[in-house]
N, C-alpha and C positions, 0 to 999 in steps of 0.2 A: 123353055126350062134354061136350056144354055147361057142364053142372053142374059138372063136373068142373075147366074152364078157368078158372070164373068163380070157387072156391073157390080156386084155388091162387095168384091175383094177392092176394084179400085175409089169407092166412093169412103172406105173404112182407113185406103192411105190418104184421101184428102183427107180427113175431118184429123186424122195423126198428125197430118203436115202444120193443121191448123192448130192442135192443142201446144206442139212443141213451138209454135211461133209464136202464140201468144204466152207461154210459160216463160221462153227467153225476153220476150220483152216485162213481163213484170220483175225476172230480174234484175235486167238492169233497170228499172227504175228502182226497184230495193237498193240496189248499189249506187245509182247516183243521189237517192237520197241521203244515204247513209255516210258517201262520201259530202254531199253539202253540208249539213248539220254540222261532221265530224269537225271540218276545216271553221266551219260557224263557230264552233264550241272554244277549239284549241288551237286554231289557224294564226294570222299575224295579227287578229283583233285579241286575241284571248278573252274575247265573250265580253269583253271592258265597253259601258254606254257610252258609246261616244254620242248619239243623235235620241230628241225627244220631242215630243209635240208640244207647241207652248201651248195647247189649249188642253191636254190634261198630262201634265208634269211627270204622272206613273207611268206612263207610256216611254219606256225607252228601248233604243235598241243599240248595240256595237255597228253597224251598219245604215245606211241610207235608205230610206224605205217613204211608207207614209202610214200614218196613223188607222187602228180597225176602227175606229168609235167614229171620228171626225172625218174623214180621208186626206187629212192635210197631212204636206210636205215635212218628212222631220226635218228638223233645225239642230245643227249641231249646239251643241253643249255650253255655255258660256265657261272660259276657261277663267275669266277675272275674278270670279268671285268664287272659286272652289273653296279658298282660307274658310270662309266662313261657315263649312260645312261639319265642323269640327267646333265652333262654336256656338251652334244649335244644337234643341234638344233631338234626342230620337224618335220619337215622338210626331205623327207624322201630321197630327194637330194641332202644334204647336207651332203659334204664330211669329212673326219677324220680334212682335216687342217682349216676346218669354225669352228668347233666346239672347246668353254673352254675362258674362258677368257682369254686375254692376258696374263694379268698378272702372271697364273700358268702355261703357257708355256715358261715364262723369268727368272721363280724361277729356281739356283741355286740348285741343287741337288733334284729337282723334276722330274716327270716322264709327258714329254707334253703330251697334252691333245691330244686325236687319237690317240695314241700306247696304249700298255701294252707289259707286259714281254710276254717272249716267251719261251715257254717249248718244247726241243727236242732231241729225244729217241736217243740212242747211236746209232743205225742204221743210222738214218737222218740227226745225225750231221757229220758221216766218211762220209755219201755220198753228203752232200752238199757244200763241200770244204769250212768251215770256218777256221779261222785262227786265233787265239785266242791267245792274247801277254801280256805280264804284264806294266803296265805302271811303268816308269823306273824315277829314281833322277839323274839328272845328272847337273854339272857345264853349266847352260845358259853362252854366252857371249852375253850382253846387246849392243846391236850398233842399226845404224839406218843409212839409205844413204837418202836422198833426192834429189831432182833437186833443183839447186841454179843457178842465174846469177850475174852477176858482174853489180853493180851500181856505178855513181862516188857521191861521198857526195856532198848533195843542198849546203851546204855552201863554197867549194872548186872552185867556178866558179867567176868571177870579169869581170865586163864591165869596157870598158875604153869609157868616155864623154869628148868634151871639155865641159869645163864652161860658154864659150859666143861661140854665131856666129864669126866662124871662118873658113878658106880654110885650104884644106891640102896642104902644098907647097911638102914635101918629104915625103915618107915612109920607114922607116929602116924594115919592116917586109914584104917578099915579097910573100908567100908561108903556107896554113895552115900547123897544124903540129909540127911547129917549135916551140922550146924549150927556153924559154924564162929564165933570171931571176930577181926577186923583183928589180925596180930601170931601167931596162933595157930601153933603148929611142925605143917607138916602132912606132913615127912617128913625125916630125914635123908641126907646123899649125901657119900662122900668122891670131892674130884678131885685130881690128882697138879697140875694149874697152882695149885689155891687153895692147895695142900700149896708148891710154890713161892715165891709170894708172900709165906708168911706165914714163912718163911725169911729172905729178903730183907729185911721189914719187923723182924726182928729183928735183923740183922746191920746193918743202918742205925741203928739202937736203941743196940746197943752203941758203935759207931763216935759216934756223938753225944756219947753219954756217955765217953768216950776222948778227943776234945778238945773236954769240954765246952762244944758247944753248947746253942742251946738249944731246944725243944719245936718252933722254926719251921724247923728242920733243912730245906732243899728233900730233900735224898735222905731222911731218915725220912718228909717230906710226902709226897713222890711213891711210895713203897715203901705209903704206908696208904693211899692212893686209888686202886693199883692192886685193893688188897683190896675196897674200898667196890663196883669197880665189876665185880666177881666176883659178887656179890649180900653180900657181907659188912657186917652193920651194924655200927653203932659201938659197942655193947656188945660184942660178940663182940671185935670189934678187939683193944678195952680187956683184955679178956681174958686175948690171947693173950700182950699185954705184962707182965701182973702174973704169967702164969704163968711167963716166958719159953723159952718152946718150943711149936712150930705142933701146931698141935689138925688131929687125924684126920678129924673130921668138921667138918659144917657146916651150918646148919637151913636148910630149904625152911619161907617164913610164911604165911599168908594174906595178901594183899594188903589186902581189902574184907571187912566182916562179911556171911555170907551162907550159902547151902546149897551143898556140894559136887553137883555135876550131872556132872562129867565124874573118873575114877578111873583111872588108866593107870599108874600107879606100884604097879611089884612087886620086891619085895625080891630087888638082885644083880641087874638089869636092869641094860645100859648104859643112859644117856640121852642126849644130844647137845644142843644149844642149840634144835632146830627138833622136838623132842620136847614134849610136852605132858602134864603127868606128873597136872592139877587144871587141876578149872576149879569157879573158884565162881562164882554168882550170886546175886545181891540179891536179895530178892523183899518187902524193906521196902516201898518203891513200886514200882507197874504199870501197866501200863497197860489201856485198856479202847477196844475199836475196835467203832465202832458202823458198819452200811450205814444209807443213809439214800435213798431209792428218790424219795422226793416233793423237790426241791428247795428247796419253799415252804417246806416245815420245816427247814430251816434256819434262817431268818427267825424261827425260837422261839428260836434258841440262843440270843440278844440277850436277857440279865435274865431268864433262866428257870430253876429249878433240874433237875440233874440226878442221875438216879442208877443203879446197878445194881442188876438183880435175879437171882440165878442160875434158871437154869430148872431147876423142879419142888423148888427149896428157896427159899422167902420168905423166909428168917429169913439168906440170905445177901444184905445188901444194904451199899450204899455210896455215899456221896454223893460226884460224881466233882465234876473243875474239868476245864474246857474248855479242852485243847492247842494243836491243831493243824485245821484244818476241809484236807482235801487238794486239791492244786488240778485234779488229774486225776479223771474218775472210773473205777471197777474193769473190768477189760475184760472180764471172766469174770461180771460179775454187774450194770456198767452203775449202780454206784451209788455214791454219794459215800461215803468212808469218813471217819468224824470221831472224831479221837484225845479220849480224855479218861485224865485221869495220877486215883490215888487213892492215898493212903499205906496201906499194910496192914501195919503192923508187926507184928500178931496171925497176918498168914500164912493170912486167912481163904479171901484169894483166888488161886486157883492160875492157871498157865498155861496154857489150852486151855479153862477153864471157858466155857460157852456158856450166854447169859441174855440180857435187854433189857433196853435204857436206856430210862427213864421221863422225859420230862420235865414239866414242869406250869409254864406263863409264865402262868398266870394266866386270866382270862375278857373276854372283853368283848363286846359287842351285835353279832348277827347277823341276815339276814334265812332264814328257815330253812322251806322246804317238805318234802314227804315225800319217798322214799327215789321211790318210785314212779310218780313226777309227771314225774322227770327219762327223756327219751331219749337213749339215747347212740349217735349216727350215726358213729361214730369221729374224724370230724372236726369236729364240732357236738355238743354238748349243747344240747336243748330242752326245750322245758315248753308244753301247748296254753293258752291263757290268754284268759279268757272277757273280750273285752272290751265286749263287748253282749249282752244274755240272749238265750240259743241261738247266741249267736256265739264262736266257738273259734280264737284263730290263735294258729298256731305262732310260737317267740320264741327266738332262739339265748341264753344264759345260760351265765355263769361262772360252774361251779360250783366251791366249797369244799370245808372238811372235811364229815366226817361226825360227825353226832352220834346217836349210838345210831341209831331208824329214817328220820331225816331227815338230810338234808344243807346244805349251807350255798351261800347264793346268793350268792356277791360280785358281779354286776354281772348286769345285764341284768331285774331285778324288783325291785317296791315291795315294801314289806310293806303288806298290805292286799289287794293284786291277787288275784284270785280262779284258781286254777289247777287243771287234770283231776290227781285223782288216781287214781282207777280207772275203767280204761277208755279210758286212753288212748291203750294201742297199736292198738285198735280204731279210734279217734280219726286216730291217724298213721294206718293204712292206708286209711281212708275219703277221707284229706287228700291221700296220695300217689295214689291212684285219680283221682281228682277234678281234682287238678293233669294226669296223663299224659294224663286224657282232654279236656279245656278247650286241652291244650296241642298234642295231636296237632291237631284238627281246622280251628281256624284257623291252623294251619300250610299247609294246602292255599289256603287263603283267599288267605294273602298271598303266597301264587308267584305266584298269577295266572294260571303257562302249566301250569301243573300238567298231566300227562293224565289222562285224565277217564275213570272203568272204565263198562262195561255199566251196573253199578249204581246210577253218578249219575245215569247216562240214564233207568234205568229210573224214579226218581224225578220224572224231568220231565215223567215223562208220565204220573205218579200222580194221580190229584184231592188 
């Protein structure tokens, strides 16, 4: 019993020492964790995110470490793209195309928002297959080609009507498309009103002769004027006076040279002044109307030579004269209508003929780059310029005309500057991705009071 009583206090002392040792270890661990967290939050780094995971940009840390998701080593956040963080939307779902004001994207010579310069090592430059060529200065032929259609002139059409109710007794023209000369007889009509006017003229003539009055007799002049208003010509009136009896028929004559495009004169039909018996259209001079979709092409009209080429018929060619540029756009095509006129006495251009208007305005020197070098965002067009060896910077340019496989650069690029021809889309993708990553990570640090997730706290405790 004595031995058991003595062993019991010794075991109690050992257990007490073990408890105090465990308590001391827990206290030291708590103190270490408190100091580590305190230094991580308010130490020399002040909680500013300086490292991020390239695969998970939301994972940031003020100190080096590894990503808790993919266990990749954290990399320093690029600082050359921090300026784009103020141009981007605060939404995490906003893409590079949605960032930045449109005015910046359209500024010639600027870097499009949502992109940034890309630096490639020699090894990566060789493996990527990028082709860089210099912009060259060459003589660019100023020319344009517009779709066009041939139309008849508005003033080239004339209608033939009777001036008093009449009946068609005979038609000299029996088919459409007949060519007639001015003054040619188209039909013969008889009108009771014209017959009565001729009787009045003969009566006035007899009274003048009986009274010994001269040719300027007012009654005779009035009767003659009435016949002229009814459509009789001076020669026809003189023929009535010479014959001494009225003529039963009067002729309807062509008012202009042209082609019969309407024929409604039927023998025996009754015609009133509202009835159009014939329509004569002159095609000796026609109009060519071109549709210009690029308003910059209108500048080529000054000093340029225009010609019309019929579609599918290279032999149908004609030199054109500029008539008028319509001030309004066509509502259906949103194109500017340009009118040309052309003499066509040989009738080779028929209204309704479609073709192209080709315009040659000479040539001038211009800066040319390959077509593949130009990237089109919609609001801006830009190229990647090699500003330094291995450094490619996107730059907005103003693009002009196409010349084969090349495009003219009107502004934003000088001859001799090196641009990316092949691989520009791949480089653009990397530029956008880099800009998105560099803009997303600094935005957390810029806020200062952004909530910190468990992933970020995990990095603070990582070695």
